[in-house]
N, C-alpha and C positions, 0 to 999 in steps of 0.2 A: 351471686348465685343463689337461687331459691333453696330454702331448707327442704329436705326430703319429707314427704308425708309419712307419718307414723300412724298406723291403724290402732295399735294397742301396745302396751308396755309389757304386760304379763298375760299368759294364756287364760287366766280366770277373768279377763276383761272382754272376752269374745265368746259369743254363743254359736258362731258359724251360720248365722241366718242368711248371709249372702246379699244383704241389702247394698253393701258397698260394691260388690261385683256388678249388680244390676244397674246401679246409678252411673258407673264410670263411662264417660262419653268416648273414651279411647280404648275400651276393652283391655285396660292395663292390669286388671285384677283377675286372678284365678284362685280357685280353692285348691290348696295343696295339703297333703297328708303329713302329719308330724310323725315322730318316732313311735308314738303310741297308737297311731291309727286314726287320730282325730283330724278333721279338716279345718284349716284356717286360711283366711285370705292372704294372698301374697301379691305385692305390687311389682310389676315390671317397670323399673324406673326409666328404661329407655323409651317407654311409651307414655309414661305419666307426664302430664302438663301442669301438675300442681294446682289444679282447680279447687281442690279441697272438698268436692261434693261427697266423697266417700266418708269423710268425718262427720258431715252434717246429717247423714242418714243413720248413724249408729245410735239407735235408741238404747242399746244395752248400757252404754256409758253415759247417756244423757236422757234419762227416763222421762217420757212425757206423762202427763197426768192420766192416771188409770180411772176406771169406772167403778162406782159402787154398785153392788148387786141390788136390783130393783125388785125382782121376783124369783122365787125358787120353786122347783117342781120335782116330783118323781114322775117318770114317764116311760112310755114304750110306743113303738110303732103298732098301729092296728093290724097290719099285715103280719100274721104269725110266721109266714115263710121268710119274710125279711128279717124278723127278729132272730130266727134260728141261724141265719147267715151272718149275723152281727155279733160283736163281742158282748154287748150288753142289751140295751133296749131298742136298737135300730133307729135312734133319733136322727143321726146324720143322714141316713137314707131317705127319711121323710123330708128333711130340709132340701136335700139335693134334688129329689123328684119334683118338689114344688117349684124350684128354680128352673129346672130343665123343661118342664111342661110349658113354661112361659117363654121359652126360647133363650134362656140364659145359659151361662157356662158355670161349671163346677170344678174347683181345684182341690185335690186331696192327694194322699200318699198311696202309691201303688208299689207293690213288690214286683218289679219287672224282671223277667228272665232275659238277660242280655248275653247272648253267646254262652249260655250255660251258667252264668253267674247271676245270683239274685241281687238286684240293685234297688234299694228303697229310694224312690224319687217322687217329687211332686208331678202330678199329671193333670192336664186339661181335658175335661170330659164334656161332650156336648149332647150325648144321647143316653137315655136311661139304661140301655142294654150294656153300657160300659161301666155302670156303677159298681158292679161286683168287685172290680179291681180296687176300688177305694174303700170297700167295707172292711171292718175288722181292725183289731189293734196291730200295730207294727212297733215292736219295742226296740227301735233302732233309729238313729238320726237319719232323716231323709235329706236328699239333695234337692234344694230349691231350684237350682239351675237358673234359668232366665224367666221363670214363671211370673216374677213380679212385673217384668216388662210386658209379658203377655196379658196379665191382669189389667195393667194400665191401658194397653191397646184396646182391650174389650170395652173398658169403661169409657174411653174417649169416643168409641163408636156407639155409645148408648146402650150397650149390652149389660144386662143384669149379671152380677158375678157373686157366687158363693165361694169363699176361700176358707179352707180349714187347715189347721196346723197346730203346732205348739204355741204357747203364749209369746215366746220370743220371735217366732216366725211371723205371727200376726203383727207384733210391734214393728218388726223390720219392714213388713209390707206397708203399714200405715205411714212410717217415716219416709219410706221410698216415694210414696205417692205425693207426699208434701201438701196435700189438701184433702178434705173429706169428699167422698163421692156418695151421693144418695143411693145409687144403685149397687153399692157394694155391701154385702153382709159378711161379717167375719165370725167364724166359729172356732173356738180353741178347745183342745182337750185338757183335762187336768193332768199335768205332766209331772212325773216323778223325776225324770232325768233321762238322758239318752246315751247309750253306748255308740261306738263308731260303726259305720257300715263295714269297714275293713275287718273289725273283730267279728262281726256277724258273719261275713263271708268266709272268714277263716274257720269259724265254728262249723259252718255248713260243709266245708271241704274236709275237716276232721271227721265229721259224721259220715261223709261219703266213703272215705278210706276205711274207716272202722267197719262199716256195714257192707262194703263192696256194692254200692248203689250209686245212682246218679240222681240227685234231688232236683226236681223241676219246680217245686213250690213248697212253701212253709207257712202254715197258718198258726200264729201264736195261740189264738183262742178259738177252739172248735167246740161246737155244741152237739155233734152227732151222737155223743154219749152223755149228753146233759150239760147243764151250765157248770162252769168251773174254770180251771186252769189247764185244760187239756190241749195239747198241740197236735196238729195234723201235718204229718210229713208225707208229701206226695213225691214219688220217686220211680225211676226205671230200674228194675232189678238186673242181675247179670245175664238173665235170659232175654232181656229186651222188653219185658212186660211191665206195664204201669200198675203200681199198687199204692195204697195209702196205709200209713201206720199211725194210730192214735196213741199218744204217750203223755203221761202226766208231766206237765211243764215243770213242776217243782222238783223233778229228778233229772231234768236236763240241765247240764252245767250252765249254759248261757242264760237260759230263762230263770233258773234259780238264783244266779248271781245278780241278774237284773232286779228281781224281786227284793233282794237283800240290799239294793242300792250300792253295789260294790264295783260297778264297771262304767260309771257315767263320765261324761266330760267334766273337767275340773270346775268349770264355772257353774255347773248344775247345783253344786253344794252351797253356792251363795246366790242362787237365782233371785233376782229382785221381783220377778213376776209370781213367785210362790207366796201368795198372800190373799187376803179377802178381796181386795180391789183387783179388777180384772182388765185385761188388755182388749178382749174381743167384745163384740155385741152380745154373743151367747157363749157360755161355757158348758161343756158336756163331759160326762164321765160315768163310771160305774157308781151305782148307788149302793155302796157297801153298807150293811147294817140296816137295810130298808125296813125289814119286818121288826127289827128292834126299835126303830124310831117311829114306825107306824104299825103297831101290833094288831090293830083291827083291820088292816088292809086286806088280809087274806079272805075275809068274809064280806067285805064291802066294796072291793075294787077288783078290776080285771088284771091288775098288775100282780106279777108273781116272780119271786126270785128263781123259781124253777126254769122259767124261760129267759129271764134277764130284765133288769130294771135299770134305767139310766137316771142320773141326776142332771138337772138342767138349771143353770143360773142365767137369768136374763138381765143384762147389765146396762142396756141403753134403750131409749125410746124406739129407736129403729128396730132393736131386737124384739121389743114387745109387739110392734106392728107385724114383724115377720112371723112371730109365733102365732098370731091371730090368723095369718094366711094359711098356716100349716095345721090349724086346729082339727080339721076333718080327718087328718091322717094319724092323729096322735091320741093316746090314752094318757091323760094328765091328772095328777093329784097334787094340790098345793102342799108345799113343804117349807122348810126354813133353812137358811144358810147355816145356822149353828148346828142343825141336825146333820146336814150333809158334810160339813167340815169336820165333825167329830170322827168320821170314818175316812176322810180324805185329808191327811195331814198337810198336803201341799197347798191347801187353801189357807194355811196358817204360817207355814215356814218351809224352807227347802229341805230336801232329803239330807240327812245327817251324814257327815263325812266320817267314815270308819278307817282306822289305820290299815285295815286289810286291803283297802282300795289301792293304796300305793304299792303294796306287795304284789297284788294281781297285775296291775298295769306294768310294773317293772318286769314281772315274770313274762308277760306277753311280749314285751319289747325284746327280751333276751332269748326266750324259747318258743315264741309263737303260741298259737292256741293250744298246742300240745302241752305246754307248761301250765296253762289255765286248767285244762282238763285233769291233769295229774294232781294239781293242788286241790281241786274240787273233790276228787275221789278220796284223797287222803284226809281231808279236813271236814267233810260233811257226810260221813258214813251214817251217823245217827239220824240226820235229816232224811236221807234217802230211805233208811229202814222205816222211819215213821210214816213217810208218804206211801211206801209199798204196803204197809199194814192198813192204812186208811183206805187204800184202793180195794182191799178185800172186804171192807164193810159195805153192805148194800146202800145205795144212795138214799133210799127211803129212810133207813135207820139213821143215816147221817143227818138228814133234814130234821127228823124228829129231835135228835140230840141238840142240834143247833137252836131249834125253837125253845127247847127246855132251858138251854143256857141263856137265851135272850130274856126269858121270863125271870130267871134267877138274877141276872144283872139288873133288871128294872126294879126288882124288889130289894 
């Protein structure tokens, strides 16, 4: 009798990328939620034929060689309307537009409203009009589903593909494909870690009950009141009318605890991809500290923290070629990996595990999201007070203060 296939021994050995699900020829693997809301692959041994393909595509436990950064930039999309719709500089939108105009396909994360539930999932897009769904940050783990299979099908038909995701999702895709494809360009975000979609959905339900509304969309990063950590909650009120509420994300329990690295998957705290060497052709993220690292940029460049600036790491020759193709749509300023990494710790090491993480995860298992909300209100009163005071300070005054602080730090 053949020994049963084992995908992992401990939960910190799995990132939930779904490469094993996509490779299984018998559809014997499904993604199942554990007691804490996180998805893990589960094998139906009645269907499993012990081929072992699932083990061969697990990059997380058998890391392939990563790429050294070749070039680094600060950048933004030349289309200011696109920048305003994006979390930072709108770089992904320029990349996606470039591929779609040549008849290619783009894969990214969309927050889909499925029967009134917001589901973060990877989505295939073939027209520019659908790009809005993929823009913006989603601070929650997305479901890859069978998109790796769809990517392979596109590539086998000679279609150019842009795939974006977290570094582990990029690594999972590459291992699943099992060979390089010239017409595939991979773009990863600088990832801090991911909470579960179940916790996010329970947070939304808690918010709906508390405010007596029905939420139909949630944008983690909204710029309608300027650059920052403002969230946009779109909802139907009890009178049946649609409204939007802009709220400081730092006083929303889910968003605040995400920023504090307290509600991620267990493996995120030992992530092997959180380092200088990268998985994808191109890495993008917020360029935190841009004016601190490039103090003359405000006078010499079109880039501005007011609108949003992205950092871009180009990691492969293919990435360099692709950047050249997108050059007409981008404002770029050469930078350095060391400058970008100084303000993005995940380019050096994973998010640090705090003992409060286990407290919160166990609270969620026992009391649901209501327990998380109660803990947040009781333990982070000063944080919320601080943010509410900051909100009263005019944005112009805050920007001046931040610039003065940057000068002080340099000196």
